[in-house]
N, CA, C, O and the ligand as a Tripos MOL2 file, in Angstrom:
@<TRIPOS>MOLECULE
protein
  305   303    77     0     0
PROTEIN
NO_CHARGES

@<TRIPOS>ATOM
      1 N           0.8460   -1.1910    0.0030 N.3       1 MET1
      2 CA          0.0010   -0.0030   -0.0040 C.3       1 MET1
      3 C           0.8780    1.2390    0.0010 C.2       1 MET1
      4 O           1.6770    1.4400    0.9170 O.2       1 MET1
      5 N           0.7310    2.0610   -1.0100 N.am      2 LEU2
      6 CA          1.6070    3.2110   -1.1390 C.3       2 LEU2
      7 C           0.8450    4.5100   -0.9190 C.2       2 LEU2
      8 O          -0.2970    4.6700   -1.3500 O.2       2 LEU2
      9 N           1.5010    5.4100   -0.2480 N.am      3 HIS3
     10 CA          0.9130    6.7080    0.0490 C.3       3 HIS3
     11 C           1.9150    7.7900   -0.2620 C.2       3 HIS3
     12 O           3.1150    7.5500   -0.3890 O.2       3 HIS3
     13 N           1.3890    8.9770   -0.3790 N.am      4 GLN4
     14 CA          2.2210   10.1360   -0.6210 C.3       4 GLN4
     15 C           1.6920   11.2900    0.2080 C.2       4 GLN4
     16 O           0.4820   11.4450    0.3700 O.2       4 GLN4
     17 N           2.5880   12.0890    0.7260 N.am      5 MET5
     18 CA          2.1660   13.3230    1.3640 C.3       5 MET5
     19 C           1.9690   14.3800    0.2810 C.2       5 MET5
     20 O           2.7890   14.5020   -0.6290 O.2       5 MET5
     21 N           0.8790   15.1450    0.3810 N.am      6 ARG6
     22 CA          0.6280   16.2110   -0.5910 C.3       6 ARG6
     23 C           0.3260   17.5030    0.1520 C.2       6 ARG6
     24 O          -0.2890   17.4960    1.2190 O.2       6 ARG6
     25 N           0.7660   18.5980   -0.4250 N.am      7 ALA7
     26 CA          0.6500   19.8960    0.2300 C.3       7 ALA7
     27 C          -0.7010   20.5430   -0.0330 C.2       7 ALA7
     28 O          -1.2730   20.4160   -1.1160 O.2       7 ALA7
     29 N          -1.1950   21.2380    0.9820 N.am      8 GLU8
     30 CA         -2.3290   22.1550    0.8050 C.3       8 GLU8
     31 C          -1.7840   23.5500    1.0490 C.2       8 GLU8
     32 O          -1.0680   23.7930    2.0200 O.2       8 GLU8
     33 N          -2.1350   24.4620    0.1500 N.am      9 TYR9
     34 CA         -1.6590   25.8240    0.2790 C.3       9 TYR9
     35 C          -2.7550   26.7240    0.8200 C.2       9 TYR9
     36 O          -3.9440   26.4520    0.6510 O.2       9 TYR9
     37 N          -2.3420   27.7850    1.4650 N.am     10 GLY10
     38 CA         -3.3130   28.7480    1.9780 C.3      10 GLY10
     39 C          -3.7780   29.6780    0.8780 C.2      10 GLY10
     40 O          -3.5270   29.4370   -0.3030 O.2      10 GLY10
     41 N          -4.4510   30.7320    1.2680 N.am     11 SER11
     42 CA         -5.0320   31.6550    0.2900 C.3      11 SER11
     43 C          -3.9550   32.3460   -0.5330 C.2      11 SER11
     44 O          -4.2450   32.8590   -1.6140 O.2      11 SER11
     45 N          -2.7200   32.3710   -0.0470 N.am     12 GLY12
     46 CA         -1.6390   33.0210   -0.7840 C.3      12 GLY12
     47 C          -1.0620   32.1730   -1.8820 C.2      12 GLY12
     48 O          -0.1950   32.6380   -2.6220 O.2      12 GLY12
     49 N          -1.5200   30.9230   -2.0180 N.am     13 GLY13
     50 CA         -1.0020   30.0360   -3.0570 C.3      13 GLY13
     51 C           0.3390   29.4370   -2.6840 C.2      13 GLY13
     52 O           0.8560   29.6810   -1.5940 O.2      13 GLY13
     53 N           0.9040   28.6480   -3.5950 N.am     14 PRO14
     54 CA          2.1690   27.9290   -3.3130 C.3      14 PRO14
     55 C           3.3020   28.8450   -2.8970 C.2      14 PRO14
     56 O           4.1530   28.4450   -2.1020 O.2      14 PRO14
     57 N           3.3360   30.0880   -3.4240 N.am     15 SER15
     58 CA          4.4500   30.9850   -3.0880 C.3      15 SER15
     59 C           4.4250   31.4050   -1.6220 C.2      15 SER15
     60 O           5.4430   31.8310   -1.0770 O.2      15 SER15
     61 N           3.2630   31.2830   -0.9870 N.am     16 ALA16
     62 CA          3.1380   31.6470    0.4280 C.3      16 ALA16
     63 C           3.5310   30.4920    1.3460 C.2      16 ALA16
     64 O           3.5430   30.6350    2.5690 O.2      16 ALA16
     65 N           3.8510   29.3500    0.7450 N.am     17 GLY17
     66 CA          4.2890   28.2120    1.5460 C.3      17 GLY17
     67 C           3.1780   27.2330    1.8340 C.2      17 GLY17
     68 O           1.9960   27.5180    1.6380 O.2      17 GLY17
     69 N           3.5940   26.0540    2.3110 N.am     18 VAL18
     70 CA          2.6400   24.9870    2.5900 C.3      18 VAL18
     71 C           1.8720   25.3220    3.8620 C.2      18 VAL18
     72 O           2.4520   25.7180    4.8730 O.2      18 VAL18
     73 N           0.5580   25.1560    3.7900 N.am     19 LYS19
     74 CA         -0.2760   25.4060    4.9650 C.3      19 LYS19
     75 C          -0.3470   24.1430    5.8170 C.2      19 LYS19
     76 O          -0.2030   24.1970    7.0380 O.2      19 LYS19
     77 N          -0.5660   23.0190    5.1690 N.am     20 ILE20
     78 CA         -0.7100   21.7520    5.8810 C.3      20 ILE20
     79 C          -0.4470   20.6080    4.9040 C.2      20 ILE20
     80 O          -0.6620   20.7350    3.6990 O.2      20 ILE20
     81 N           0.0220   19.4970    5.4510 N.am     21 TRP21
     82 CA          0.2670   18.3090    4.6070 C.3      21 TRP21
     83 C          -0.8560   17.3060    4.8070 C.2      21 TRP21
     84 O          -1.3100   17.0620    5.9250 O.2      21 TRP21
     85 N          -1.2910   16.7300    3.6900 N.am     22 HIS22
     86 CA         -2.2840   15.6610    3.7280 C.3      22 HIS22
     87 C          -1.6460   14.3690    3.2600 C.2      22 HIS22
     88 O          -0.5830   14.3790    2.6390 O.2      22 HIS22
     89 N          -2.2970   13.2620    3.5590 N.am     23 MET23
     90 CA         -1.8400   11.9630    3.0600 C.3      23 MET23
     91 C          -2.8270   11.4800    2.0030 C.2      23 MET23
     92 O          -4.0420   11.5220    2.1920 O.2      23 MET23
     93 N          -2.2660   11.0190    0.8790 N.am     24 VAL24
     94 CA         -3.0740   10.6140   -0.2720 C.3      24 VAL24
     95 C          -2.6540    9.2190   -0.6970 C.2      24 VAL24
     96 O          -1.4620    8.9120   -0.7260 O.2      24 VAL24
     97 N          -3.6170    8.3750   -1.0250 N.am     25 ARG25
     98 CA         -3.2780    7.0600   -1.5800 C.3      25 ARG25
     99 C          -2.7420    7.2550   -2.9840 C.2      25 ARG25
    100 O          -3.2040    8.1260   -3.7210 O.2      25 ARG25
    101 N          -1.7660    6.4420   -3.3520 N.am     26 GLU26
    102 CA         -1.1390    6.5880   -4.6620 C.3      26 GLU26
    103 C          -2.1840    6.5410   -5.7710 C.2      26 GLU26
    104 O          -3.0650    5.6820   -5.7740 O.2      26 GLU26
    105 N          -2.0740    7.4710   -6.7060 N.am     27 GLY27
    106 CA         -2.9700    7.5090   -7.8480 C.3      27 GLY27
    107 C          -4.2580    8.2610   -7.5980 C.2      27 GLY27
    108 O          -5.0590    8.4150   -8.5200 O.2      27 GLY27
    109 N          -4.4860    8.7360   -6.3820 N.am     28 GLU28
    110 CA         -5.7190    9.4580   -6.0780 C.3      28 GLU28
    111 C          -5.4430   10.9530   -5.9380 C.2      28 GLU28
    112 O          -4.3240   11.3710   -5.6410 O.2      28 GLU28
    113 N          -6.4660   11.7300   -6.1520 N.am     29 GLN29
    114 CA         -6.3500   13.1840   -6.0290 C.3      29 GLN29
    115 C          -7.1010   13.7030   -4.8070 C.2      29 GLN29
    116 O          -7.1690   14.9130   -4.5890 O.2      29 GLN29
    117 N          -7.6510   12.8160   -4.0270 N.am     30 THR30
    118 CA         -8.3820   13.2150   -2.8260 C.3      30 THR30
    119 C          -7.6300   12.6860   -1.6090 C.2      30 THR30
    120 O          -7.2870   11.5050   -1.5430 O.2      30 THR30
    121 N          -7.3840   13.5610   -0.6610 N.am     31 ALA31
    122 CA         -6.6740   13.1500    0.5440 C.3      31 ALA31
    123 C          -7.5240   12.1870    1.3630 C.2      31 ALA31
    124 O          -8.7310   12.0780    1.1480 O.2      31 ALA31
    125 N          -6.9000   11.5040    2.2850 N.am     32 MET32
    126 CA         -7.6030   10.5070    3.0830 C.3      32 MET32
    127 C          -8.6580   11.1550    3.9880 C.2      32 MET32
    128 O          -9.5530   10.4670    4.4800 O.2      32 MET32
    129 N          -8.5600   12.4600    4.2110 N.am     33 CYS33
    130 CA         -9.5750   13.1630    4.9990 C.3      33 CYS33
    131 C         -10.7110   13.6550    4.1070 C.2      33 CYS33
    132 O         -11.6970   14.1920    4.6100 O.2      33 CYS33
    133 N         -10.5880   13.4780    2.7800 N.am     34 GLY34
    134 CA        -11.6480   13.8740    1.8670 C.3      34 GLY34
    135 C         -11.3790   15.1570    1.1120 C.2      34 GLY34
    136 O         -12.1620   15.5380    0.2420 O.2      34 GLY34
    137 N         -10.2880   15.8310    1.4270 N.am     35 ARG35
    138 CA        -10.0100   17.1060    0.7560 C.3      35 ARG35
    139 C          -9.4050   16.8670   -0.6310 C.2      35 ARG35
    140 O          -8.5530   15.9960   -0.8110 O.2      35 ARG35
    141 N          -9.8610   17.6560   -1.6020 N.am     36 GLU36
    142 CA         -9.2970   17.6040   -2.9520 C.3      36 GLU36
    143 C          -7.8920   18.1980   -2.9210 C.2      36 GLU36
    144 O          -7.6610   19.2440   -2.3130 O.2      36 GLU36
    145 N          -6.9580   17.5160   -3.5840 N.am     37 ILE37
    146 CA         -5.5840   18.0010   -3.6270 C.3      37 ILE37
    147 C          -5.3170   18.6080   -4.9980 C.2      37 ILE37
    148 O          -5.6540   18.0150   -6.0230 O.2      37 ILE37
    149 N          -4.7140   19.7850   -5.0120 N.am     38 ASP38
    150 CA         -4.3360   20.4230   -6.2740 C.3      38 ASP38
    151 C          -3.3710   19.5070   -7.0230 C.2      38 ASP38
    152 O          -2.4110   19.0120   -6.4340 O.2      38 ASP38
    153 N          -3.6140   19.2740   -8.3240 N.am     39 PRO39
    154 CA         -2.7280   18.3660   -9.0810 C.3      39 PRO39
    155 C          -1.2680   18.8160   -9.0610 C.2      39 PRO39
    156 O          -0.3630   17.9910   -9.1900 O.2      39 PRO39
    157 N          -1.0360   20.1050   -8.9030 N.am     40 GLY40
    158 CA          0.3310   20.5960   -8.9020 C.3      40 GLY40
    159 C           0.9390   20.7310   -7.5160 C.2      40 GLY40
    160 O           2.0530   21.2350   -7.3740 O.2      40 GLY40
    161 N           0.2220   20.2860   -6.4980 N.am     41 ALA41
    162 CA          0.7040   20.4460   -5.1320 C.3      41 ALA41
    163 C           1.9630   19.6190   -4.9060 C.2      41 ALA41
    164 O           2.1210   18.5390   -5.4760 O.2      41 ALA41
    165 N           2.8450   20.1310   -4.0790 N.am     42 ALA42
    166 CA          4.0910   19.4380   -3.7700 C.3      42 ALA42
    167 C           3.8070   18.0960   -3.1060 C.2      42 ALA42
    168 O           2.7820   17.9160   -2.4480 O.2      42 ALA42
    169 N           4.7340   17.1550   -3.2920 N.am     43 ALA43
    170 CA          4.6000   15.8170   -2.7310 C.3      43 ALA43
    171 C           5.8190   15.4850   -1.8900 C.2      43 ALA43
    172 O           6.9130   16.0020   -2.1160 O.2      43 ALA43
    173 N           5.6070   14.6090   -0.9110 N.am     44 LYS44
    174 CA          6.6960   14.1490   -0.0610 C.3      44 LYS44
    175 C           6.5280   12.6630    0.2080 C.2      44 LYS44
    176 O           5.4390   12.1090    0.0590 O.2      44 LYS44
    177 N           7.6220   12.0270    0.6070 N.am     45 GLU45
    178 CA          7.5630   10.6240    1.0010 C.3      45 GLU45
    179 C           6.7190   10.4840    2.2690 C.2      45 GLU45
    180 O           6.7380   11.3610    3.1330 O.2      45 GLU45
    181 N           5.9800    9.3760    2.3760 N.am     46 PRO46
    182 CA          5.1230    9.1940    3.5570 C.3      46 PRO46
    183 C           5.9180    9.1160    4.8530 C.2      46 PRO46
    184 O           5.3770    9.3720    5.9290 O.2      46 PRO46
    185 N           7.1970    8.7650    4.7590 N.am     47 THR47
    186 CA          8.0100    8.6600    5.9780 C.3      47 THR47
    187 C           8.3190   10.0260    6.5780 C.2      47 THR47
    188 O           8.8100   10.1150    7.7030 O.2      47 THR47
    189 N           8.0320   11.0930    5.8290 N.am     48 ASP48
    190 CA          8.2340   12.4410    6.3710 C.3      48 ASP48
    191 C           7.0490   12.8890    7.2240 C.2      48 ASP48
    192 O           7.0610   13.9760    7.8020 O.2      48 ASP48
    193 N           6.0280   12.0370    7.2930 N.am     49 TRP49
    194 CA          4.8320   12.4150    8.0700 C.3      49 TRP49
    195 C           5.2100   12.7120    9.5150 C.2      49 TRP49
    196 O           5.8570   11.9000   10.1760 O.2      49 TRP49
    197 N           4.8040   13.8770    9.9960 N.am     50 GLY50
    198 CA          5.0610   14.2380   11.3850 C.3      50 GLY50
    199 C           6.4050   14.8930   11.6160 C.2      50 GLY50
    200 O           6.6930   15.3440   12.7240 O.2      50 GLY50
    201 N           7.2420   14.9520   10.5760 N.am     51 SER51
    202 CA          8.5660   15.5310   10.7830 C.3      51 SER51
    203 C           8.7730   16.7760    9.9280 C.2      51 SER51
    204 O           9.9090   17.2070    9.7280 O.2      51 SER51
    205 N           7.6920   17.3540    9.4250 N.am     52 THR52
    206 CA          7.8140   18.5830    8.6310 C.3      52 THR52
    207 C           7.6350   19.8060    9.5330 C.2      52 THR52
    208 O           7.0590   19.7270   10.6180 O.2      52 THR52
    209 N           8.1440   20.9230    9.0520 N.am     53 ALA53
    210 CA          7.9690   22.1670    9.7930 C.3      53 ALA53
    211 C           6.5020   22.5770    9.8010 C.2      53 ALA53
    212 O           6.0160   23.1780   10.7580 O.2      53 ALA53
    213 N           5.8070   22.2420    8.7170 N.am     54 GLU54
    214 CA          4.3930   22.5870    8.6140 C.3      54 GLU54
    215 C           3.5460   21.5330    9.3280 C.2      54 GLU54
    216 O           4.0240   20.4410    9.6370 O.2      54 GLU54
    217 N           2.3050   21.8690    9.5800 N.am     55 LEU55
    218 CA          1.3890   20.9390   10.2330 C.3      55 LEU55
    219 C           1.0530   19.7710    9.3050 C.2      55 LEU55
    220 O           1.1080   19.8930    8.0810 O.2      55 LEU55
    221 N           0.7070   18.6470    9.9110 N.am     56 CYS56
    222 CA          0.1620   17.5250    9.1640 C.3      56 CYS56
    223 C          -1.3150   17.4030    9.5430 C.2      56 CYS56
    224 O          -1.6900   17.5810   10.7020 O.2      56 CYS56
    225 N          -2.1430   17.0970    8.5430 N.am     57 CYS57
    226 CA         -3.5790   16.9990    8.7490 C.3      57 CYS57
    227 C          -3.8860   15.9130    9.7730 C.2      57 CYS57
    228 O          -3.4890   14.7590    9.6090 O.2      57 CYS57
    229 N          -4.5880   16.2890   10.8160 N.am     58 HIS58
    230 CA         -4.8610   15.3500   11.9130 C.3      58 HIS58
    231 C          -5.7470   14.1890   11.4440 C.2      58 HIS58
    232 O          -5.5280   13.0390   11.8270 O.2      58 HIS58
    233 N          -6.7370   14.4980   10.6220 N.am     59 THR59
    234 CA         -7.6420   13.4500   10.1450 C.3      59 THR59
    235 C          -6.9110   12.4810    9.2330 C.2      59 THR59
    236 O          -7.0710   11.2660    9.3500 O.2      59 THR59
    237 N          -6.1100   13.0200    8.3260 N.am     60 CYS60
    238 CA         -5.3170   12.1350    7.4490 C.3      60 CYS60
    239 C          -4.4230   11.2400    8.2860 C.2      60 CYS60
    240 O          -4.3030   10.0470    8.0080 O.2      60 CYS60
    241 N          -3.7960   11.8010    9.3050 N.am     61 GLY61
    242 CA         -2.8810   11.0230   10.1350 C.3      61 GLY61
    243 C          -3.5780    9.8580   10.7970 C.2      61 GLY61
    244 O          -3.0460    8.7490   10.8500 O.2      61 GLY61
    245 N          -4.7790   10.1160   11.3040 N.am     62 ALA62
    246 CA         -5.5240    9.0680   11.9940 C.3      62 ALA62
    247 C          -5.9030    7.9460   11.0250 C.2      62 ALA62
    248 O          -5.7710    6.7660   11.3510 O.2      62 ALA62
    249 N          -6.3740    8.3230    9.8310 N.am     63 VAL63
    250 CA         -6.7810    7.3100    8.8480 C.3      63 VAL63
    251 C          -5.5600    6.5620    8.3260 C.2      63 VAL63
    252 O          -5.5940    5.3440    8.1490 O.2      63 VAL63
    253 N          -4.4940    7.2940    8.0850 N.am     64 PHE64
    254 CA         -3.2800    6.6920    7.5400 C.3      64 PHE64
    255 C          -2.7050    5.6560    8.5130 C.2      64 PHE64
    256 O          -2.3400    4.5530    8.1060 O.2      64 PHE64
    257 N          -2.6260    6.0090    9.7780 N.am     65 LEU65
    258 CA         -2.0440    5.0880   10.7470 C.3      65 LEU65
    259 C          -2.8970    3.8320   10.9060 C.2      65 LEU65
    260 O          -2.3850    2.7530   11.2050 O.2      65 LEU65
    261 N          -4.1770    3.9850   10.7050 N.am     66 ARG66
    262 CA         -5.0770    2.8420   10.7960 C.3      66 ARG66
    263 C          -4.8820    1.9190    9.6010 C.2      66 ARG66
    264 O          -4.9730    0.6970    9.7140 O.2      66 ARG66
    265 N          -4.6110    2.5370    8.4510 N.am     67 GLU67
    266 CA         -4.4830    1.7600    7.2120 C.3      67 GLU67
    267 C          -3.0750    1.1890    7.0530 C.2      67 GLU67
    268 O          -2.9100    0.0950    6.5140 O.2      67 GLU67
    269 N          -2.0760    1.9060    7.5100 N.am     68 ALA68
    270 CA         -0.6900    1.4940    7.3210 C.3      68 ALA68
    271 C           0.0790    1.6870    8.6190 C.2      68 ALA68
    272 O           0.8890    2.6080    8.7270 O.2      68 ALA68
    273 N          -0.1640    0.8290    9.6070 N.am     69 PRO69
    274 CA          0.4520    1.0620   10.9180 C.3      69 PRO69
    275 C           1.9610    0.8530   10.9220 C.2      69 PRO69
    276 O           2.6420    1.3110   11.8390 O.2      69 PRO69
    277 N           2.4870    0.1770    9.9210 N.am     70 TYR70
    278 CA          3.9270   -0.1090    9.9360 C.3      70 TYR70
    279 C           4.6050    0.5880    8.7710 C.2      70 TYR70
    280 O           4.6770    0.0520    7.6650 O.2      70 TYR70
    281 N           5.0980    1.7830    9.0320 N.am     71 LEU71
    282 CA          5.7110    2.5620    7.9570 C.3      71 LEU71
    283 C           6.8250    1.8400    7.2090 C.2      71 LEU71
    284 O           6.9290    2.0100    5.9950 O.2      71 LEU71
    285 N           7.6660    1.0390    7.8710 N.am     72 PRO72
    286 CA          8.7470    0.3920    7.1020 C.3      72 PRO72
    287 C           8.2160   -0.4440    5.9410 C.2      72 PRO72
    288 O           8.9450   -0.6710    4.9750 O.2      72 PRO72
    289 N           6.9860   -0.9020    6.0050 N.am     73 ALA73
    290 CA          6.4210   -1.6980    4.9230 C.3      73 ALA73
    291 C           6.3530   -0.9000    3.6180 C.2      73 ALA73
    292 O           6.3080   -1.4790    2.5330 O.2      73 ALA73
    293 N           6.3460    0.4160    3.7300 N.am     74 GLU74
    294 CA          6.2970    1.2400    2.5220 C.3      74 GLU74
    295 C           7.5600    1.0650    1.6930 C.2      74 GLU74
    296 O           7.5770    1.3940    0.5070 O.2      74 GLU74
    297 N           8.5970    0.5570    2.2990 N.am     75 HIS75
    298 CA          9.8850    0.4970    1.5860 C.3      75 HIS75
    299 C          10.2320   -0.8890    1.0830 C.2      75 HIS75
    300 O          11.3320   -1.0970    0.5710 O.2      75 HIS75
    301 N           9.3210   -1.8430    1.2160 N.am     76 GLN76
    302 CA          9.6470   -3.1910    0.7470 C.3      76 GLN76
    303 C           9.5580   -3.2850   -0.7580 C.2      76 GLN76
    304 O           9.8010   -4.3500   -1.3260 O.2      76 GLN76
    305 ZN         -6.0510   15.6300    5.3040 Zn       77 ZN77
@<TRIPOS>BOND
     1     1     2 1
     2     2     3 1
     3     3     4 2
     4     3     5 am
     5     5     6 1
     6     6     7 1
     7     7     8 2
     8     7     9 am
     9     9    10 1
    10    10    11 1
    11    11    12 2
    12    11    13 am
    13    13    14 1
    14    14    15 1
    15    15    16 2
    16    15    17 am
    17    17    18 1
    18    18    19 1
    19    19    20 2
    20    19    21 am
    21    21    22 1
    22    22    23 1
    23    23    24 2
    24    23    25 am
    25    25    26 1
    26    26    27 1
    27    27    28 2
    28    27    29 am
    29    29    30 1
    30    30    31 1
    31    31    32 2
    32    31    33 am
    33    33    34 1
    34    34    35 1
    35    35    36 2
    36    35    37 am
    37    37    38 1
    38    38    39 1
    39    39    40 2
    40    39    41 am
    41    41    42 1
    42    42    43 1
    43    43    44 2
    44    43    45 am
    45    45    46 1
    46    46    47 1
    47    47    48 2
    48    47    49 am
    49    49    50 1
    50    50    51 1
    51    51    52 2
    52    51    53 am
    53    53    54 1
    54    54    55 1
    55    55    56 2
    56    55    57 am
    57    57    58 1
    58    58    59 1
    59    59    60 2
    60    59    61 am
    61    61    62 1
    62    62    63 1
    63    63    64 2
    64    63    65 am
    65    65    66 1
    66    66    67 1
    67    67    68 2
    68    67    69 am
    69    69    70 1
    70    70    71 1
    71    71    72 2
    72    71    73 am
    73    73    74 1
    74    74    75 1
    75    75    76 2
    76    75    77 am
    77    77    78 1
    78    78    79 1
    79    79    80 2
    80    79    81 am
    81    81    82 1
    82    82    83 1
    83    83    84 2
    84    83    85 am
    85    85    86 1
    86    86    87 1
    87    87    88 2
    88    87    89 am
    89    89    90 1
    90    90    91 1
    91    91    92 2
    92    91    93 am
    93    93    94 1
    94    94    95 1
    95    95    96 2
    96    95    97 am
    97    97    98 1
    98    98    99 1
    99    99   100 2
   100    99   101 am
   101   101   102 1
   102   102   103 1
   103   103   104 2
   104   103   105 am
   105   105   106 1
   106   106   107 1
   107   107   108 2
   108   107   109 am
   109   109   110 1
   110   110   111 1
   111   111   112 2
   112   111   113 am
   113   113   114 1
   114   114   115 1
   115   115   116 2
   116   115   117 am
   117   117   118 1
   118   118   119 1
   119   119   120 2
   120   119   121 am
   121   121   122 1
   122   122   123 1
   123   123   124 2
   124   123   125 am
   125   125   126 1
   126   126   127 1
   127   127   128 2
   128   127   129 am
   129   129   130 1
   130   130   131 1
   131   131   132 2
   132   131   133 am
   133   133   134 1
   134   134   135 1
   135   135   136 2
   136   135   137 am
   137   137   138 1
   138   138   139 1
   139   139   140 2
   140   139   141 am
   141   141   142 1
   142   142   143 1
   143   143   144 2
   144   143   145 am
   145   145   146 1
   146   146   147 1
   147   147   148 2
   148   147   149 am
   149   149   150 1
   150   150   151 1
   151   151   152 2
   152   151   153 am
   153   153   154 1
   154   154   155 1
   155   155   156 2
   156   155   157 am
   157   157   158 1
   158   158   159 1
   159   159   160 2
   160   159   161 am
   161   161   162 1
   162   162   163 1
   163   163   164 2
   164   163   165 am
   165   165   166 1
   166   166   167 1
   167   167   168 2
   168   167   169 am
   169   169   170 1
   170   170   171 1
   171   171   172 2
   172   171   173 am
   173   173   174 1
   174   174   175 1
   175   175   176 2
   176   175   177 am
   177   177   178 1
   178   178   179 1
   179   179   180 2
   180   179   181 am
   181   181   182 1
   182   182   183 1
   183   183   184 2
   184   183   185 am
   185   185   186 1
   186   186   187 1
   187   187   188 2
   188   187   189 am
   189   189   190 1
   190   190   191 1
   191   191   192 2
   192   191   193 am
   193   193   194 1
   194   194   195 1
   195   195   196 2
   196   195   197 am
   197   197   198 1
   198   198   199 1
   199   199   200 2
   200   199   201 am
   201   201   202 1
   202   202   203 1
   203   203   204 2
   204   203   205 am
   205   205   206 1
   206   206   207 1
   207   207   208 2
   208   207   209 am
   209   209   210 1
   210   210   211 1
   211   211   212 2
   212   211   213 am
   213   213   214 1
   214   214   215 1
   215   215   216 2
   216   215   217 am
   217   217   218 1
   218   218   219 1
   219   219   220 2
   220   219   221 am
   221   221   222 1
   222   222   223 1
   223   223   224 2
   224   223   225 am
   225   225   226 1
   226   226   227 1
   227   227   228 2
   228   227   229 am
   229   229   230 1
   230   230   231 1
   231   231   232 2
   232   231   233 am
   233   233   234 1
   234   234   235 1
   235   235   236 2
   236   235   237 am
   237   237   238 1
   238   238   239 1
   239   239   240 2
   240   239   241 am
   241   241   242 1
   242   242   243 1
   243   243   244 2
   244   243   245 am
   245   245   246 1
   246   246   247 1
   247   247   248 2
   248   247   249 am
   249   249   250 1
   250   250   251 1
   251   251   252 2
   252   251   253 am
   253   253   254 1
   254   254   255 1
   255   255   256 2
   256   255   257 am
   257   257   258 1
   258   258   259 1
   259   259   260 2
   260   259   261 am
   261   261   262 1
   262   262   263 1
   263   263   264 2
   264   263   265 am
   265   265   266 1
   266   266   267 1
   267   267   268 2
   268   267   269 am
   269   269   270 1
   270   270   271 1
   271   271   272 2
   272   271   273 am
   273   273   274 1
   274   274   275 1
   275   275   276 2
   276   275   277 am
   277   277   278 1
   278   278   279 1
   279   279   280 2
   280   279   281 am
   281   281   282 1
   282   282   283 1
   283   283   284 2
   284   283   285 am
   285   285   286 1
   286   286   287 1
   287   287   288 2
   288   287   289 am
   289   289   290 1
   290   290   291 1
   291   291   292 2
   292   291   293 am
   293   293   294 1
   294   294   295 1
   295   295   296 2
   296   295   297 am
   297   297   298 1
   298   298   299 1
   299   299   300 2
   300   299   301 am
   301   301   302 1
   302   302   303 1
   303   303   304 2
@<TRIPOS>SUBSTRUCTURE
     1 MET1         2 RESIDUE 1 A MET
     2 LEU2         6 RESIDUE 1 A LEU
     3 HIS3        10 RESIDUE 1 A HIS
     4 GLN4        14 RESIDUE 1 A GLN
     5 MET5        18 RESIDUE 1 A MET
     6 ARG6        22 RESIDUE 1 A ARG
     7 ALA7        26 RESIDUE 1 A ALA
     8 GLU8        30 RESIDUE 1 A GLU
     9 TYR9        34 RESIDUE 1 A TYR
    10 GLY10       38 RESIDUE 1 A GLY
    11 SER11       42 RESIDUE 1 A SER
    12 GLY12       46 RESIDUE 1 A GLY
    13 GLY13       50 RESIDUE 1 A GLY
    14 PRO14       54 RESIDUE 1 A PRO
    15 SER15       58 RESIDUE 1 A SER
    16 ALA16       62 RESIDUE 1 A ALA
    17 GLY17       66 RESIDUE 1 A GLY
    18 VAL18       70 RESIDUE 1 A VAL
    19 LYS19       74 RESIDUE 1 A LYS
    20 ILE20       78 RESIDUE 1 A ILE
    21 TRP21       82 RESIDUE 1 A TRP
    22 HIS22       86 RESIDUE 1 A HIS
    23 MET23       90 RESIDUE 1 A MET
    24 VAL24       94 RESIDUE 1 A VAL
    25 ARG25       98 RESIDUE 1 A ARG
    26 GLU26      102 RESIDUE 1 A GLU
    27 GLY27      106 RESIDUE 1 A GLY
    28 GLU28      110 RESIDUE 1 A GLU
    29 GLN29      114 RESIDUE 1 A GLN
    30 THR30      118 RESIDUE 1 A THR
    31 ALA31      122 RESIDUE 1 A ALA
    32 MET32      126 RESIDUE 1 A MET
    33 CYS33      130 RESIDUE 1 A CYS
    34 GLY34      134 RESIDUE 1 A GLY
    35 ARG35      138 RESIDUE 1 A ARG
    36 GLU36      142 RESIDUE 1 A GLU
    37 ILE37      146 RESIDUE 1 A ILE
    38 ASP38      150 RESIDUE 1 A ASP
    39 PRO39      154 RESIDUE 1 A PRO
    40 GLY40      158 RESIDUE 1 A GLY
    41 ALA41      162 RESIDUE 1 A ALA
    42 ALA42      166 RESIDUE 1 A ALA
    43 ALA43      170 RESIDUE 1 A ALA
    44 LYS44      174 RESIDUE 1 A LYS
    45 GLU45      178 RESIDUE 1 A GLU
    46 PRO46      182 RESIDUE 1 A PRO
    47 THR47      186 RESIDUE 1 A THR
    48 ASP48      190 RESIDUE 1 A ASP
    49 TRP49      194 RESIDUE 1 A TRP
    50 GLY50      198 RESIDUE 1 A GLY
    51 SER51      202 RESIDUE 1 A SER
    52 THR52      206 RESIDUE 1 A THR
    53 ALA53      210 RESIDUE 1 A ALA
    54 GLU54      214 RESIDUE 1 A GLU
    55 LEU55      218 RESIDUE 1 A LEU
    56 CYS56      222 RESIDUE 1 A CYS
    57 CYS57      226 RESIDUE 1 A CYS
    58 HIS58      230 RESIDUE 1 A HIS
    59 THR59      234 RESIDUE 1 A THR
    60 CYS60      238 RESIDUE 1 A CYS
    61 GLY61      242 RESIDUE 1 A GLY
    62 ALA62      246 RESIDUE 1 A ALA
    63 VAL63      250 RESIDUE 1 A VAL
    64 PHE64      254 RESIDUE 1 A PHE
    65 LEU65      258 RESIDUE 1 A LEU
    66 ARG66      262 RESIDUE 1 A ARG
    67 GLU67      266 RESIDUE 1 A GLU
    68 ALA68      270 RESIDUE 1 A ALA
    69 PRO69      274 RESIDUE 1 A PRO
    70 TYR70      278 RESIDUE 1 A TYR
    71 LEU71      282 RESIDUE 1 A LEU
    72 PRO72      286 RESIDUE 1 A PRO
    73 ALA73      290 RESIDUE 1 A ALA
    74 GLU74      294 RESIDUE 1 A GLU
    75 HIS75      298 RESIDUE 1 A HIS
    76 GLN76      302 RESIDUE 1 A GLN
    77 ZN77       305 GROUP 0 **** ****
């Protein structure tokens, strides 16, 4: 099961920086919390979850951990 972190930007757009990170299942454009992700939004490895300077979406985190409790499995 593969996931990707995707950025949500605030009203200032990408140049204003990332507002919050969401978790998205590979190949989908909707975050696990239900939010639509901009196709051009920045992406990060799922292992960066919780270690970014910006906030991570609390709802995405809860769903993600339930679906993929063992992060090392992402690297097999
Ligand atoms: Zn989210």
